[in-house]
N, C-alpha and C positions, 0 to 999 in steps of 0.2 A: 231839694230845690228851694230851700228856705234861705232867707237872708238873716244873718245874725243881727242883733240889736244895734250894734254900732254902725252897720251898713244901712239899716233902716233910718237911723238918725241922719246920716249923710244925705240920704234921699229926701227926707223931709226938709232939711235945711235948703238943699238945692231947689226943691220944688217951690218953696216959699219965694225964692228969688225969681223963679220963672213963672210965678203966679198960678201954679197948679195947686189946687186945694189939697190940704194934708190928708183928707179922707181917702184919696186914691191909694196913698202909701199904706194907710191903716187897713184899708180893705184888702190890699195885697198881703199884708202881714197876717190878716185873719183868714187868708186863703179863700176869699170871696171873689174868685177870678172872674166870674160872669159880670159882677158889679164893677170890677176894675175896668173891664172892656167897655161896658156901657158908659160909665162916667168919663173914662179916658177919651173915648171917641167924641163925646160931647165937647170936651175941651179942645180937641184937635180940629173940630170944625171952625173954631174961632182962631186957633193958633196952630196950623198944620205942622210946623217945624219944631214944636215944643219937644225938647230932648227927653225930659223925664216922662212925659205922657206917652211918647212913642215907645220908650224903653219899657214902661210898665205894661202898656197894652200888649206889646209884643211878647213879653214874658208870660202874661196871663193867658194869652191865646195859645202859647205853647203848652202851658200847664193844663189846658182843657183839650189838648190834642188837636188844635186847629193849626197845624204846623205850616201849611202853605200860606195862610193869611198872616201868620205871625211874622214871616220873613220880611214883609214890606215895612213893618213898624220897627223891627230891630235894626234894619239897614239905615233907617232915617235917624235912629238914635246914635249911630256911630259917626261922629264928626270930630274935627280938630278942636272944636270948642267944648266938646263933652269932657267931663271929668274922667280920669283914667278908669275908675271903678265902674262907671257906666259903660264905657267902651268894652272893658273886659267882660262884664256880664253879658253885654249885647253880643259880642263875638261868640261867647260860650253857648248862649241859647241859640244863636244863629247856626252854629255848628250842629247842635242837636236837631234843629228843624231841617237843615240841609240833608242830614243823614236820613231822617224819616221821610224826606221827599225824594229819596233816591239820587241825591246830588253828592256823591261820595267824595269827589275831589275837593269841592267847595267846603264840605264838612270838615275835612282834615285841615285845610288851610285856616279856617276860622277858629277851630279849636286850638290849633297851634299858636294862632295870634293871641288868643286869650291867655295862654300860658306864657307867651313871650312878654306880654304887658305886665304880668305878675302884680296886678294892682291890689288885689286882696287875697288872703289865704283861701277864702271860700270859693271865689270865682276861679282861681287857678286849680284848686283841687277838683272842682266841678268839671272843668275842661279835661283834666288829666284822666279822671274816672271815665268820662265818655269816650276818650280815645281808646282806653282799655276795653270798655264794654263793646264798642263797635269793632274791636280788633283791628285798629288802624295804626298800631305801634309799629316800629321798624321791624319787629319780629316777623310781620306778615308781608313785608315789602316785596319779597321775591316769590310769593305764592302765585301760581298761575290762575287766572280768572277766566271763566267761561260762563256766558249768560244764555239762558233760555227764556221763554216768555214769562215764566213766573218765578224762576230761581236764578240766583247768581252764585255760581260755584267758585270756591277758593280751594285750590289743591296744594297741599304741602309739597315742597320740593322732593324729588326722588320717588314720586309715586310710580307704581308699576301697574298700569292699567293698559290692557291691550288696545282698547278703543275708548278714548275719553269722550268722544261724541256719543257713542252708544251708552256709556255710563250715565251721562247727563240726560240723554233722551229717555232712558228707563225711569228716572226719577221725575222728570217732567211729566211723563205719562201717568206716574203714580199720583202726582198732584191732581191732574185732570180727572182721573178715575175716582179718587176719593172725594173730590169736590163736587161730583155729581150728587152726593148725599148732603154734604155740608153747605153748599152754596155760599162759600166764604168769599169775602172781598178784603183781604189784608191791605193795609195802607201803603205797602211797598213790596218790592220783590223780597223773597226770603234769601238772606245771605247764608249760604250752605257751605260750611267749612269741613273739608275732608282731610282727616288726619291719617297719614300712612304710618306715622310713628306715634301712636297714641300714648306711649308711656310718659312723655313729657308734657302732655296736654294740661294736666291738672295744675301744674305750676304756672302755666300761662293764663288759663281761663278759669281756674278756681274750682273746677268740678271734674269728676270722673266722666269720661265719655260713655254714651252719647246723651245729648240732652237738647231740648229746644227752649229758647227764650221767646215766648210769644209776644211779650211787650215790645221787643226790638226786632222781631221777625228774624231771628238768628238760630241756626242749627249747627251744632258741633257734633260730628259723626265719625265713627271709625270707618275704615275703607269699605268693609263688607257688612255694614249694619243693615237690618231689614229696611226696605225702601219706603214703606208707608208709615212707620211708627211715629217718627218725629214730625213729619209733615202733617200727620193727623192732629197732633197737639195744637199746631198753629191754625189749621183749618177749623177745628172745633172752637177755638177761641174767637175767631172772627166770623164764623158761620152761625153757631148756636149762642155764643156769648154766655157761658155759664155764670149763674149768680151764686151758686154754692157748689164747691168741689169736694169730692171725696177720693182719696188716692186709689182705692180699689176700683171704683167706677171709672175714674179719669184715665188711669193706666190701662184698664180693661178695654176702653174704647180704642186706644191706640194699638193695643195688641190685636183686637178684633179686625182692625182696618190696616194691619201691617202688610197685607197683600202677599203673605206666604200661604203655602198649602198645608200648613201644619194642622193636625187634628187636635183642636184646642180642648175638647172634652177629654181626650186621652191624656193630654199634658196635665190637665187639672187633676185627673185620677192619680197621677204620680206624686201629688203633694199630700203629705199627711196632715189633714185638718180634722181628725176624728173628734177633737175636743172643741171644735168651733162650728157654729151655724153661720149662714151668710149674714144674718143680722149682726152677729158678734164681729165678723170680719170687717163689715162696713164700719161699725162703731169704733173698732180698734185699729183702723187702717193706718193711722199715723205712726203706730208703734210696731207695725209688721214689716218684715223684709220683702224686698222685691221678689224673692224666690217663691213667695206665697201670693203676693198681690198680682203679679203679672199673669201667671197661668190661671188662677181662679177668676180674676177679673176679666181676662180675655175670653174664657169659656162662658162666663155669665153673659157678657154682651153678645157673643156669638149665638147663645141660646135664645136671647131675646130678639135678635135679628131675624130669626126664623119666622116670626110673625109677619115679617115684611110690612111693618107699620112704621114708616119713617117718622111720622108726626109724633107718635108715642115715644119712640126711642129718643128723639130730640128733646122731648119734655123731660126725660130722665137725665140726659146730659146737661140740660139747663139747670136742674135742681137735683144734685146727686146725693140724695139722702135715702135712708131705709124707709122712712115714711112715704116718700114719693114713689119709691120702687113698688111698694105694696099697693099704693093707691092706683098706680098705672097698670100693674100686671097681676095683682092678686097674690095671696099667700100660696095658693095651690101651685101656681107657676114656679114659684121659688122653691117650694118643697120638692117638686118634680126635678128641678135642677140639682138639688142637694142629693137626691137619689141617684141621678145620672153620674155624679162624680165620686160616689162612695167607692173606696178601694177595698 
């Protein structure tokens, strides 16, 4: 979301003409977004229609995730008198805010307008990337959309589901059930993309299915993927808000809350980890395959859940480190778990 130097220079020159102090642009360039909002609003009290001040305040608000407030400033920056690059960036950021405020049609229109203006390479690429990230390209135009209270499903054509209403209801109930623990309030509905032909998904979305993008509240899932796993990733992010993540713990939480009836201890026993302790698995988690992380992590979290201490478990999810695990549960608890999963 940065502006390259030549665009900053354009903003500075224009702002001088509109009597907005240079420091607002410099503050934005330094990513001091709160100060941009503070100083920009001061200027707008005296001159409410100042194009550059509205533009920068709107962008800064979006950068600090105040998407709804940002929209009003970005709209005021878009005028016939505005330079093309200001309109282009304003449309692009407005499209971002629209999407994150659940205004999907407006988002697509504004992002496409930024691309149409093609004012600068950076603003055009910014808008094109968001269209791809939000999965609003023409590839998804004929996907069927079904909405529930918390989820917005997108079904790939030619899906073979006996009851689409039941399919959606089960996953909506999974959201509600798991959120009894996480108490999450995501900023928008989760866009839930269901792929019935997953082989071609990687080419379109850039990753193997399934996965959750918590920043954008998007899930891409195979047709018959476990109902709770990816939802849990998003609920954890907006309920507990982890400050330190570890793959074994993070994936373990989603496995433990996947709402299957699998015996997770038995699954962990099937994994050969004779040369690893839990400490080593946590510390080397970034280099280990999912075939180890998922069953061991899921069994570990399931084991800790037996204490029925939600506060303690949330503290672990908040700071997912070996040191915090021992601080919260003690070494004896972990050693007992290691004994349980020995094969």
